[in-house]
N, C-alpha and C positions, 0 to 999 in steps of 0.2 A: 484554432479546437474549440471541441463544439458542448454548448451548454454538461449535453449527455458524459463529453467523456470529461470532463471535467466530475463528475460528480460522481461519476464511476469508480471514479482512483482516489476521493476521495474518502467515497465508502469498503476502496480492500482497503487504504490508508487504515481507516479507524478499525478496520473488522479484522489487519494484524494484530491493533494498538489493543484492543480486546485477544486477544487468542496469547498473546508473549502478555497480558498480564496475569490470563489465567494460570502459562501454566508459569509463572512465576510461583501466584499463592499456592498451588496446588502440588509447585517444586514437580512440575514435570520437564524434565527440561525439552522436549521435544519440540510441547506444545509449542511449547519459546522456542524455538526453532522457527516455527511453523509463521506465528504471527511476525519474531524478522525478513520471512525473505516472506510472506505478501507485504509489510511494508515496503520491503526493497523493490518490490514487482510492480508495487503502484507507483512508489514512485521514481523508476524507470522509465512508466507509460509518458510518466509529469511531464518527468525534461524534455522524452520525442515529439512531445503532441507543445512543447517549446522550439522548436528546434520549427518542424514544419510552420507556427503559424512564419514564429521568428522568417520567414523566407516569403510569406503571401503579401 
């Protein structure tokens, strides 16, 4: 996994956490769910990159 990919995934995860926190703070369930989805997406990408790295 390249450093760029790691940074992008970390940034997406952090953005998801921020979005989830904002949703909780404003009692906005849709925003909270979007944040959780963004985090899941980032974790999935990270796992895929880890699998690719394992076969190098």
